[in-house]
All heavy atoms as an XYZ file, in Angstrom:
734
protein
N     -12.582     18.831      1.585
C     -11.711     17.790      2.118
C     -12.389     17.170      3.332
O     -13.000     17.849      4.136
C     -10.366     18.429      2.486
C      -9.245     17.468      2.619
S      -8.749     16.878      0.996
C      -7.634     15.625      1.483
N     -12.214     15.903      3.504
C     -12.909     15.206      4.573
C     -12.184     15.237      5.914
O     -12.811     15.132      6.942
C     -13.147     13.749      4.172
S     -14.393     13.590      2.895
N     -10.890     15.342      5.934
C     -10.168     15.371      7.203
C     -10.043     13.995      7.824
O     -10.131     12.978      7.159
N      -9.843     13.966      9.131
C      -9.554     12.714      9.829
C     -10.783     11.833     10.033
O     -10.692     10.630     10.099
C      -8.916     13.020     11.176
C      -7.609     13.769     11.020
C      -6.981     14.007     12.325
N      -6.221     12.801     12.642
C      -5.603     12.599     13.757
N      -5.650     13.487     14.703
N      -4.932     11.495     13.974
N     -11.931     12.424     10.155
C     -13.141     11.656     10.442
C     -13.810     11.190      9.153
O     -13.862     11.917      8.177
C     -14.119     12.521     11.242
O     -15.329     11.835     11.399
N     -14.311      9.984      9.157
C     -15.035      9.496      7.970
C     -16.525      9.436      8.266
O     -17.194      8.472      7.985
C     -14.494      8.129      7.555
O     -14.691      7.197      8.584
N     -17.034     10.484      8.854
C     -18.454     10.556      9.164
C     -19.110     11.629      8.321
O     -18.446     12.434      7.671
C     -18.676     10.878     10.663
O     -18.061     12.132     10.964
C     -18.096      9.807     11.543
N     -20.411     11.654      8.366
C     -21.176     12.723      7.728
C     -20.971     12.854      6.245
O     -21.166     11.921      5.480
N     -20.565     14.035      5.843
C     -20.447     14.371      4.425
C     -19.477     13.447      3.683
O     -19.731     13.073      2.544
C     -20.014     15.827      4.270
C     -19.805     16.245      2.847
C     -20.698     17.389      2.477
N     -20.450     17.810      1.122
C     -21.305     17.600      0.136
N     -22.456     17.008      0.366
N     -21.045     18.003     -1.070
N     -18.371     13.076      4.312
C     -17.393     12.204      3.652
C     -18.019     10.859      3.290
O     -17.823     10.361      2.180
C     -16.193     11.963      4.551
S     -15.168     13.406      4.786
N     -18.724     10.278      4.227
C     -19.354      8.976      3.985
C     -20.413      9.112      2.904
O     -20.500      8.276      1.993
C     -19.949      8.396      5.290
C     -20.761      7.153      5.004
C     -18.837      8.088      6.276
N     -21.188     10.175      2.966
C     -22.225     10.404      1.955
C     -21.589     10.513      0.571
O     -22.055      9.888     -0.387
C     -23.011     11.675      2.294
C     -24.059     11.990      1.270
C     -25.326     11.497      1.215
C     -23.903     12.851      0.126
N     -25.978     11.994      0.112
C     -25.119     12.828     -0.570
C     -22.864     13.624     -0.364
C     -25.323     13.564     -1.729
C     -23.063     14.351     -1.531
C     -24.284     14.310     -2.194
N     -20.521     11.286      0.455
C     -19.843     11.469     -0.829
C     -19.231     10.153     -1.312
O     -19.299      9.818     -2.496
C     -18.754     12.547     -0.714
C     -18.048     12.852     -2.003
C     -18.917     13.496     -3.078
O     -20.026     13.972     -2.768
O     -18.483     13.501     -4.245
N     -18.640      9.387     -0.415
C     -18.050      8.082     -0.749
C     -19.121      7.151     -1.312
O     -18.926      6.510     -2.351
C     -17.387      7.493      0.493
C     -16.906      6.094      0.327
C     -17.413      4.986      0.917
C     -15.806      5.640     -0.469
N     -16.707      3.868      0.543
C     -15.712      4.245     -0.315
C     -14.898      6.289     -1.306
C     -14.750      3.473     -0.960
C     -13.925      5.518     -1.953
C     -13.863      4.140     -1.772
N     -20.259      7.078     -0.635
C     -21.352      6.203     -1.078
C     -21.864      6.643     -2.447
O     -22.167      5.812     -3.310
C     -22.507      6.211     -0.065
C     -22.128      5.786      1.339
C     -21.864      4.321      1.429
C     -21.604      3.939      2.881
N     -21.253      2.547      3.020
N     -21.932      7.953     -2.654
C     -22.393      8.480     -3.935
C     -21.430      8.087     -5.050
O     -21.850      7.665     -6.136
C     -22.526     10.009     -3.858
C     -23.156     10.629     -5.108
C     -23.035     12.145     -5.116
N     -21.667     12.592     -5.290
C     -20.971     12.533     -6.441
N     -21.524     12.026     -7.528
N     -19.728     12.973     -6.513
N     -20.134      8.200     -4.807
C     -19.135      7.843     -5.803
C     -19.184      6.353     -6.148
O     -19.066      5.976     -7.320
C     -17.733      8.222     -5.307
C     -17.433      9.711     -5.270
C     -16.128      9.972     -4.516
C     -17.378     10.300     -6.666
N     -19.329      5.507     -5.131
C     -19.428      4.069     -5.383
C     -20.629      3.751     -6.262
O     -20.528      2.980     -7.221
C     -19.532      3.300     -4.063
C     -18.276      3.240     -3.200
C     -18.589      2.537     -1.880
C     -17.140      2.546     -3.924
N     -21.758      4.355     -5.932
C     -22.982      4.106     -6.702
C     -22.826      4.588     -8.140
O     -23.188      3.880     -9.087
C     -24.168      4.787     -6.030
C     -25.479      4.466     -6.674
C     -26.639      5.060     -5.898
C     -27.944      4.669     -6.553
N     -29.097      5.191     -5.816
N     -22.265      5.776     -8.314
C     -22.080      6.335     -9.653
C     -21.141      5.473    -10.492
O     -21.291      5.372    -11.711
C     -21.537      7.764     -9.548
N     -20.178      4.833     -9.852
C     -19.226      3.975    -10.561
C     -19.766      2.569    -10.776
O     -19.117      1.739    -11.413
C     -17.912      3.917     -9.789
N     -20.938      2.273    -10.208
C     -21.519      0.944    -10.350
C     -20.826     -0.102     -9.497
O     -20.845     -1.284     -9.826
N     -20.208      0.346     -8.411
C     -19.489     -0.570     -7.521
C     -20.337     -0.924     -6.311
O     -21.221     -0.168     -5.909
C     -18.181      0.077     -7.055
C     -17.197      0.426     -8.173
C     -16.036      1.223     -7.623
C     -16.709     -0.843     -8.863
N     -20.016     -2.065     -5.699
C     -20.744     -2.480     -4.498
C     -20.403     -1.547     -3.346
O     -19.379     -0.880     -3.351
C     -20.428     -3.921     -4.147
C     -18.997     -4.155     -3.723
C     -18.792     -5.615     -3.316
N     -17.414     -5.919     -3.078
C     -16.746     -5.659     -1.953
N     -17.359     -5.074     -0.945
N     -15.491     -5.981     -1.821
N     -21.247     -1.539     -2.361
C     -21.041     -0.708     -1.181
C     -19.783     -1.144     -0.444
O     -19.423     -2.325     -0.433
C     -22.264     -0.832     -0.261
C     -22.251      0.198      0.845
O     -21.626      1.271      0.671
O     -22.857     -0.059      1.896
N     -19.076     -0.213      0.126
C     -17.858     -0.498      0.881
C     -17.550      0.648      1.816
O     -17.954      1.786      1.584
N     -16.818      0.328      2.870
C     -16.485      1.360      3.852
C     -15.297      2.197      3.382
O     -14.326      1.658      2.852
C     -16.149      0.733      5.205
C     -17.308      0.005      5.832
C     -17.011     -0.516      7.210
N     -15.664     -1.071      7.344
C     -15.015     -1.175      8.498
N     -15.574     -0.773      9.618
N     -13.806     -1.702      8.545
N     -15.375      3.483      3.610
C     -14.296      4.396      3.270
C     -13.022      4.004      4.009
O     -11.928      4.019      3.437
C     -14.699      5.834      3.608
C     -13.697      6.937      3.327
C     -13.279      6.935      1.866
C     -14.282      8.286      3.707
N     -13.141      3.611      5.248
C     -11.983      3.206      6.047
C     -11.255      2.029      5.398
O     -10.020      2.010      5.331
C     -12.428      2.845      7.470
C     -11.298      2.423      8.347
N     -10.416      3.327      8.897
C     -10.895      1.202      8.746
C      -9.512      2.660      9.613
N      -9.786      1.371      9.543
N     -11.994      1.053      4.914
C     -11.388     -0.107      4.252
C     -10.656      0.309      2.976
O      -9.608     -0.254      2.641
C     -12.441     -1.163      3.927
C     -13.057     -1.770      5.179
O     -12.413     -1.714      6.246
O     -14.180     -2.290      5.083
N     -11.200      1.299      2.276
C     -10.560      1.790      1.058
C      -9.201      2.420      1.375
O      -8.263      2.320      0.587
C     -11.462      2.791      0.343
N      -9.075      3.054      2.530
C      -7.787      3.634      2.942
C      -6.749      2.524      3.166
O      -5.592      2.664      2.779
C      -7.945      4.491      4.188
C      -8.663      5.806      3.904
C      -8.740      6.715      5.114
N      -7.464      7.044      5.710
C      -6.599      7.951      5.257
N      -6.870      8.615      4.155
N      -5.467      8.194      5.893
N      -7.162      1.430      3.780
C      -6.251      0.297      3.965
C      -5.826     -0.259      2.607
O      -4.649     -0.561      2.389
C      -6.914     -0.807      4.794
C      -6.931     -0.539      6.257
N      -5.932     -0.958      7.100
C      -7.826      0.117      7.030
C      -6.215     -0.587      8.338
N      -7.364      0.071      8.318
N      -6.781     -0.402      1.711
C      -6.487     -0.921      0.373
C      -5.528     -0.005     -0.361
O      -4.537     -0.470     -0.951
C      -7.787     -1.110     -0.437
O      -8.632     -2.020      0.258
C      -7.500     -1.624     -1.836
N      -5.786      1.291     -0.327
C      -4.915      2.247     -1.011
C      -3.495      2.189     -0.447
O      -2.516      2.180     -1.204
C      -5.483      3.656     -0.882
N      -3.366      2.141      0.862
C      -2.045      2.087      1.494
C      -1.307      0.809      1.112
O      -0.096      0.829      0.850
C      -2.175      2.197      3.012
N      -2.020     -0.299      1.050
C      -1.406     -1.574      0.689
C      -0.991     -1.582     -0.779
O       0.089     -2.082     -1.123
C      -2.352     -2.740      1.006
O      -2.653     -2.705      2.407
C      -1.744     -4.083      0.648
N      -1.799     -1.014     -1.643
C      -1.442     -0.924     -3.068
C      -0.166     -0.096     -3.232
O       0.725     -0.461     -4.005
C      -2.604     -0.333     -3.894
C      -2.147      0.064     -5.289
C      -3.758     -1.331     -3.973
N      -0.037      0.992     -2.492
C       1.176      1.804     -2.557
C       2.395      1.007     -2.092
O       3.487      1.146     -2.641
C       1.011      3.082     -1.745
C      -0.036      4.067     -2.296
C      -0.294      5.185     -1.293
C       0.394      4.622     -3.642
N       2.211      0.142     -1.104
C       3.282     -0.736     -0.643
C       3.680     -1.705     -1.751
O       4.865     -1.884     -2.042
C       2.840     -1.507      0.603
C       3.786     -2.589      1.119
C       5.063     -1.966      1.671
C       3.095     -3.417      2.196
N       2.703     -2.330     -2.382
C       2.959     -3.278     -3.471
C       3.696     -2.592     -4.618
O       4.600     -3.172     -5.222
C       1.638     -3.914     -3.959
C       1.072     -4.829     -2.872
C       1.830     -4.662     -5.272
C      -0.359     -5.267     -3.107
N       3.337     -1.342     -4.887
C       3.978     -0.587     -5.967
C       5.340     -0.035     -5.564
O       6.008      0.603     -6.375
C       3.070      0.568     -6.412
C       1.758      0.158     -7.071
C       0.896      1.392     -7.338
C       2.023     -0.611     -8.356
N       5.748     -0.299     -4.312
C       7.034      0.139     -3.781
C       7.205      1.651     -3.807
O       8.302      2.181     -4.034
C       8.187     -0.554     -4.511
C       8.151     -2.060     -4.372
C       9.277     -2.767     -5.108
O      10.113     -2.096     -5.754
O       9.316     -4.002     -5.040
N       6.111      2.361     -3.562
C       6.171      3.821     -3.470
C       6.937      4.174     -2.197
O       6.720      3.568     -1.149
C       4.750      4.424     -3.451
C       4.783      5.926     -3.233
C       4.020      4.079     -4.749
N       7.839      5.132     -2.290
C       8.659      5.535     -1.151
C       7.777      5.959      0.030
O       6.724      6.578     -0.157
C       9.569      6.688     -1.547
N       8.230      5.602      1.243
C       7.438      5.870      2.441
C       7.057      7.345      2.573
O       5.933      7.672      2.927
C       8.194      5.422      3.686
C       7.374      5.553      4.954
C       8.093      5.002      6.153
O       8.076      3.773      6.331
O       8.666      5.810      6.913
N       7.979      8.234      2.289
C       7.683      9.668      2.409
C       6.563     10.073      1.444
O       5.688     10.864      1.787
C       8.943     10.482      2.158
C       8.758     11.956      2.400
C      10.108     12.640      2.561
N       9.982     14.061      2.630
C       9.774     14.725      3.754
N       9.666     14.093      4.891
N       9.668     16.033      3.736
N       6.582      9.512      0.242
C       5.520      9.802     -0.726
C       4.193      9.229     -0.245
O       3.149      9.880     -0.357
C       5.887      9.237     -2.095
N       4.221      8.016      0.302
C       3.001      7.400      0.835
C       2.431      8.277      1.948
O       1.225      8.529      1.997
C       3.260      5.965      1.353
C       2.039      5.420      2.072
C       3.665      5.046      0.215
N       3.296      8.753      2.829
C       2.837      9.606      3.933
C       2.145     10.849      3.394
O       1.093     11.255      3.900
C       4.017      9.986      4.832
C       4.520      8.828      5.667
S       5.994      9.224      6.630
C       5.395     10.552      7.660
N       2.704     11.453      2.356
C       2.088     12.638      1.763
C       0.757     12.332      1.103
O      -0.217     13.064      1.275
N       0.702     11.235      0.367
C      -0.531     10.844     -0.320
C      -1.638     10.523      0.682
O      -2.786     10.935      0.512
C      -0.265      9.633     -1.236
C       0.623     10.042     -2.411
C      -1.573      9.006     -1.734
C       1.232      8.876     -3.172
N      -1.276      9.795      1.729
C      -2.268      9.343      2.701
C      -2.568     10.385      3.776
O      -3.517     10.228      4.537
C      -1.801      8.041      3.357
C      -1.610      6.878      2.388
S      -3.101      6.394      1.486
C      -4.133      5.809      2.812
N      -1.764     11.433      3.843
C      -1.994     12.477      4.835
C      -1.505     12.115      6.225
O      -2.044     12.606      7.220
N      -0.483     11.274      6.310
C       0.044     10.838      7.596
C       1.169     11.760      8.033
O       1.980     12.193      7.234
C       0.593      9.414      7.513
C      -0.400      8.383      7.114
C      -1.748      8.429      7.282
C      -0.125      7.129      6.478
N      -2.323      7.280      6.793
C      -1.348      6.469      6.304
C       1.041      6.513      6.057
C      -1.444      5.221      5.718
C       0.956      5.266      5.475
C      -0.279      4.629      5.307
N       1.261     12.008      9.333
C       2.328     12.854      9.861
C       3.495     12.034     10.403
O       4.554     12.587     10.672
C       1.780     13.767     10.966
O       1.248     12.987     12.015
N       3.304     10.722     10.563
C       4.419      9.879     11.012
C       4.317      8.492     10.378
O       3.248      8.042      9.990
C       4.485      9.792     12.548
C       3.278      9.121     13.138
O       3.052      7.933     12.909
N       2.493      9.860     13.902
N       5.459      7.842     10.310
C       5.525      6.551      9.611
C       4.857      5.412     10.375
O       4.636      4.342      9.814
C       6.973      6.191      9.294
O       7.725      6.101     10.481
N       4.510      5.632     11.634
C       3.821      4.583     12.396
C       2.474      4.234     11.760
O       1.987      3.110     11.920
C       3.619      5.024     13.844
N       1.898      5.158     11.041
C       0.614      4.893     10.393
C       0.747      3.812      9.326
O      -0.203      3.075      9.068
C       0.037      6.170      9.788
C      -0.299      7.238     10.821
S      -1.454      6.664     12.079
C      -2.947      6.608     11.124
N       1.917      3.700      8.723
C       2.124      2.656      7.709
C       1.940      1.281      8.332
O       1.364      0.382      7.703
C       3.516      2.785      7.081
N       2.421      1.110      9.543
C       2.258     -0.184     10.220
C       0.787     -0.518     10.418
O       0.390     -1.673     10.387
C       2.971     -0.164     11.569
C       4.456     -0.123     11.468
C       5.091     -0.073     12.845
C       6.594      0.074     12.731
N       7.230      0.232     14.031
N      -0.014      0.498     10.628
C      -1.437      0.288     10.870
C      -2.209      0.037      9.578
O      -3.114     -0.790      9.531
C      -2.021      1.507     11.582
C      -3.517      1.389     11.842
C      -4.025      2.538     12.640
N      -3.380      2.490     13.950
C      -3.525      3.416     14.880
N      -4.272      4.461     14.633
N      -2.932      3.313     16.031
N      -1.859      0.765      8.521
C      -2.665      0.720      7.303
C      -2.137     -0.205      6.211
O      -2.917     -0.716      5.412
C      -2.815      2.133      6.714
C      -3.901      2.925      7.394
C      -3.639      3.693      8.508
C      -5.209      2.879      6.920
C      -4.631      4.415      9.137
C      -6.209      3.598      7.530
C      -5.919      4.364      8.643
O      -6.912      5.068      9.256
N      -0.824     -0.403      6.128
C      -0.283     -1.242      5.065
C      -0.212     -2.690      5.527
O       0.270     -2.975      6.619
C       1.107     -0.759      4.652
C       1.056      0.586      3.959
C       2.424      1.061      3.521
O       3.396      0.935      4.251
N       2.490      1.607      2.325
N      -0.687     -3.586      4.687
C      -0.734     -4.996      5.023
C       0.194     -5.772      4.094
O       0.166     -5.587      2.880
C      -2.162     -5.524      4.921
C      -3.113     -4.741      5.768
N      -3.134     -4.840      7.133
C      -4.035     -3.794      5.443
C      -4.052     -4.019      7.627
N      -4.608     -3.370      6.619
N       1.015     -6.635      4.674
C       1.947     -7.436      3.888
C       1.152     -8.548      3.198
O       0.561     -9.397      3.848
C       3.046     -8.046      4.782
C       3.778     -6.957      5.555
C       4.012     -8.879      3.952
C       4.511     -5.962      4.692
N       1.149     -8.527      1.884
C       0.412     -9.517      1.100
C       1.337    -10.664      0.697
O       2.556    -10.555      0.803
C      -0.153     -8.873     -0.176
O       0.946     -8.461     -1.002
C      -1.041     -7.679      0.140
N       0.751    -11.727      0.220
C       1.525    -12.851     -0.284
C       2.457    -12.418     -1.405
O       3.597    -12.865     -1.483
N       1.985    -11.531     -2.260
C       2.810    -11.041     -3.371
C       4.025    -10.282     -2.850
O       5.137    -10.466     -3.342
C       1.991    -10.142     -4.302
C       2.773     -9.640     -5.501
C       3.230    -10.768     -6.405
O       2.451    -11.642     -6.754
N       4.496    -10.764     -6.778
N       3.841     -9.455     -1.836
C       4.967     -8.717     -1.259
C       5.973     -9.697     -0.663
O       7.185     -9.574     -0.876
C       4.490     -7.703     -0.194
C       5.654     -7.114      0.572
C       3.664     -6.596     -0.854
N       5.487    -10.696      0.061
C       6.380    -11.705      0.650
C       7.173    -12.450     -0.434
O       8.367    -12.677     -0.297
C       5.578    -12.706      1.479
C       5.155    -12.167      2.812
C       4.518    -13.299      3.655
N       4.241    -12.830      4.972
C       3.057    -12.362      5.380
N       2.045    -12.338      4.543
N       2.896    -11.931      6.612
N       6.496    -12.832     -1.505
C       7.171    -13.547     -2.599
C       8.235    -12.664     -3.251
O       9.347    -13.131     -3.545
C       6.156    -14.033     -3.636
C       5.357    -15.241     -3.173
C       4.496    -15.808     -4.283
N       3.445    -14.903     -4.719
C       2.272    -14.755     -4.107
N       1.987    -15.470     -3.019
N       1.364    -13.921     -4.569
N       7.910    -11.401     -3.481
C       8.876    -10.485     -4.096
C      10.115    -10.312     -3.223
O      11.238    -10.320     -3.718
C       8.234     -9.124     -4.373
C       7.211     -9.166     -5.494
O       7.162    -10.171     -6.238
O       6.445     -8.185     -5.617
N       9.906    -10.165     -1.916
C      11.042    -10.026     -0.996
C      11.877    -11.304     -0.998
O      13.113    -11.257     -1.079
C      10.559     -9.669      0.429
C      11.693     -9.779      1.434
C       9.955     -8.271      0.454
N      11.227    -12.457     -0.927
C      11.948    -13.729     -0.922
C      12.759    -13.902     -2.208
O      13.910    -14.359     -2.172
C      10.971    -14.891     -0.750
N      12.188    -13.513     -3.329
C      12.890    -13.624     -4.611
C      14.122    -12.727     -4.629
O      15.192    -13.131     -5.081
C      11.934    -13.253     -5.751
C      12.516    -13.442     -7.120
C      11.469    -13.155     -8.178
C      12.056    -13.321     -9.567
N      11.071    -13.031    -10.604
N      13.983    -11.513     -4.115
C      15.122    -10.585     -4.073
C      16.237    -11.122     -3.172
O      17.404    -11.085     -3.533
C      14.682     -9.223     -3.565
C      13.917     -8.437     -4.568
C      13.478     -7.154     -3.922
N      13.013     -6.203     -4.887
C      12.472     -5.043     -4.568
N      12.343     -4.706     -3.307
N      12.066     -4.227     -5.503
N      15.847    -11.581     -1.983
C      16.842    -12.117     -1.053
C      17.509    -13.337     -1.662
O      18.728    -13.484     -1.618
C      16.212    -12.438      0.326
C      17.179    -13.207      1.211
C      15.765    -11.153      1.017
N      16.703    -14.227     -2.239
C      17.255    -15.413     -2.886
C      18.220    -15.049     -4.000
O      19.271    -15.678     -4.152
N      17.907    -14.020     -4.757
C      18.786    -13.575     -5.832
C      20.116    -13.058     -5.320
O      21.154    -13.215     -5.964
N      20.103    -12.450     -4.151
C      21.350    -11.959     -3.556
C      22.186    -13.088     -2.981
O      23.401    -13.093     -3.085
C      21.046    -10.940     -2.458
C      20.495     -9.597     -2.916
C      20.069     -8.764     -1.719
C      21.530     -8.845     -3.747
N      21.523    -14.038     -2.343
C      22.235    -15.129     -1.672
C      22.677    -16.232     -2.616
O      23.730    -16.831     -2.426
C      21.360    -15.736     -0.569
C      21.021    -14.816      0.591
C      20.057    -15.517      1.540
C      22.279    -14.385      1.323
N      21.849    -16.516     -3.602
C      22.089    -17.685     -4.444
C      22.273    -17.290     -5.905
O      21.671    -17.860     -6.803
C      20.933    -18.678     -4.310
C      20.561    -18.937     -2.894
C      19.398    -18.596     -2.283
C      21.356    -19.561     -1.891
N      19.414    -18.964     -0.970
C      20.612    -19.568     -0.692
C      22.627    -20.115     -1.873
C      21.092    -20.104      0.492
C      23.109    -20.644     -0.699
C      22.345    -20.641      0.465
N      23.137    -16.321     -6.141
C      23.414    -15.900     -7.518
C      24.076    -17.037     -8.287
O      24.823    -17.824     -7.694
C      24.341    -14.689     -7.531
C      23.702    -13.452     -6.961
C      24.590    -12.270     -7.147
N      25.850    -12.473     -6.416
C      26.737    -11.531     -6.207
N      26.540    -10.331     -6.683
N      27.843    -11.782     -5.541
N      23.854    -17.106     -9.575
C      24.553    -18.115    -10.388
C      26.062    -17.961    -10.232
O      26.570    -16.858    -10.005
C      24.101    -17.801    -11.815
C      22.799    -17.082    -11.662
C      22.913    -16.318    -10.355
N      26.810    -19.066    -10.370
C      28.249    -19.093    -10.144
C      28.987    -18.041    -10.975
O      29.899    -17.385    -10.488
C      28.796    -20.486    -10.437
N      28.602    -17.855    -12.239
C      29.312    -16.881    -13.095
C      29.156    -15.461    -12.566
O      30.074    -14.659    -12.649
C      28.883    -16.998    -14.570
C      27.421    -16.727    -14.848
C      26.521    -17.966    -14.706
O      27.031    -19.046    -14.346
O      25.334    -17.837    -14.957
N      28.009    -15.115    -12.019
C      27.819    -13.796    -11.440
C      28.650    -13.637    -10.177
O      29.227    -12.585     -9.950
C      26.345    -13.550    -11.108
C      25.472    -13.300    -12.311
C      24.048    -12.984    -11.915
O      23.822    -12.435    -10.818
O      23.151    -13.306    -12.705
N      28.717    -14.671     -9.360
C      29.518    -14.630     -8.124
C      30.988    -14.452     -8.470
O      31.705    -13.712     -7.796
C      29.281    -15.888     -7.298
N      31.470    -15.142     -9.528
C      32.870    -15.007     -9.948
C      33.164    -13.594    -10.419
O      34.227    -13.045    -10.155
C      33.195    -16.012    -11.066
C      33.217    -17.450    -10.558
O      33.346    -17.659     -9.320
O      33.103    -18.364    -11.393
N      32.223    -12.985    -11.135
C      32.400    -11.614    -11.638
C      32.497    -10.616    -10.494
O      33.189     -9.610    -10.601
C      31.256    -11.218    -12.565
C      31.278    -11.983    -13.879
O      32.342    -12.558    -14.214
O      30.229    -12.019    -14.548
N      31.805    -10.893     -9.381
C      31.792     -9.979     -8.245
C      33.112    -10.012     -7.488
O      33.458     -9.074     -6.789
C      30.649    -10.338     -7.301
N      33.845    -11.116     -7.608
C      35.130    -11.240     -6.879
C      36.231    -10.728     -7.702
O      36.891    -10.510     -8.331
C      35.401    -12.699     -6.483
C      34.372    -13.155     -5.458
O      33.933    -12.379     -4.628
N      34.002    -14.425     -5.521
């Protein structure tokens, strides 16, 4: 296991995996941001994300997860669906 630091053996292993997969070079740190953001897009529960990413507090989500255009659109669509439901649905709710 690599632990908190992405130096030494972890970086070497990361570079080896990228090369073996035929992928371009990339920083391990950037991959952590990408993984955290993908989990956000997939709407994985925060507690599960914390376990997967090895975080001890939810403040790390603010640092690693990035709000994408797709996430913004999905939220806007949900809010719009709640506020502007078709008339027949609104009548059924009353």
